[in-house]
VEXPA-232716 format. One line per field, with one value per residue (C-alpha): residue number from 1; x, y, z. Coordinates in nm, 3 decimals. Layout:
i <- NUM  ...
east <- X  ...
north <- Y  ...
up <- Z  ...
//
This chain:
i <- 1  2  3  4  5  6  7  8  9  10  11  12  13  14  15  16  17  18  19  20  21  22  23  24  25  26  27  28  29  30  31  32  33  34  35  36  37  38  39  40  41  42  43  44  45  46  47  48  49  50  51  52  53  54  55  56  57  58  59  60  61  62  63  64  65  66  67
east <- 0.143  0.146  0.002  -0.052  0.076  0.363  0.147  -0.132  0.105  0.295  -0.029  -0.130  0.212  0.305  0.666  0.750  0.875  0.555  0.334  0.529  0.469  0.097  0.077  0.288  0.557  0.913  1.002  1.173  0.840  0.673  0.961  0.936  0.560  0.598  0.858  0.655  0.918  0.677  0.310  0.124  -0.088  -0.459  -0.473  -0.207  -0.363  -0.697  -0.536  -0.361  -0.676  -0.884  -0.628  -0.650  -1.032  -1.021  -1.097  -0.821  -0.886  -0.827  -0.485  -0.364  -0.364  -0.419  -0.290  -0.428  -0.126  0.093  -0.069
north <- 0.701  0.375  0.057  -0.312  -0.441  -0.647  -0.798  -0.891  -1.012  -1.239  -1.375  -1.479  -1.638  -1.410  -1.309  -0.946  -1.041  -1.227  -0.950  -0.692  -0.890  -0.916  -0.541  -0.454  -0.275  -0.348  -0.540  -0.222  -0.038  -0.298  -0.276  0.105  0.086  -0.158  0.056  0.375  0.539  0.563  0.656  0.485  0.651  0.620  0.369  0.146  0.178  0.069  -0.219  -0.343  -0.320  -0.493  -0.775  -0.833  -0.805  -0.515  -0.145  0.112  0.221  -0.134  -0.149  0.210  0.409  0.778  1.007  1.360  1.493  1.395  1.658
up <- -0.151  0.039  -0.102  -0.032  -0.366  -0.226  0.048  -0.194  -0.466  -0.225  -0.076  -0.428  -0.491  -0.782  -0.843  -0.918  -1.263  -1.351  -1.215  -1.415  -1.736  -1.660  -1.594  -1.900  -1.700  -1.592  -1.276  -1.159  -1.184  -0.962  -0.716  -0.709  -0.657  -0.370  -0.193  -0.243  -0.464  -0.758  -0.780  -1.062  -1.325  -1.259  -1.545  -1.388  -1.042  -1.188  -1.377  -1.062  -0.850  -1.117  -1.146  -0.769  -0.786  -0.542  -0.549  -0.590  -0.230  -0.104  -0.273  -0.241  0.082  0.022  0.295  0.266  0.453  0.156  -0.065
//
């Protein structure tokens, strides 16, 4: 699943390490999310979207062909 986490995070001037602490995950988790190597739980996806004051659909790009 693709996402805009890195783009949004950088636009807000937040480092991966700081964002990881805010989200309660490791920096490696944030890195894996940003590179598309890891899909978040629905809880984490919601938490990320809420932090950015966006909807899940605005942050995460769901491609039906990936099913």
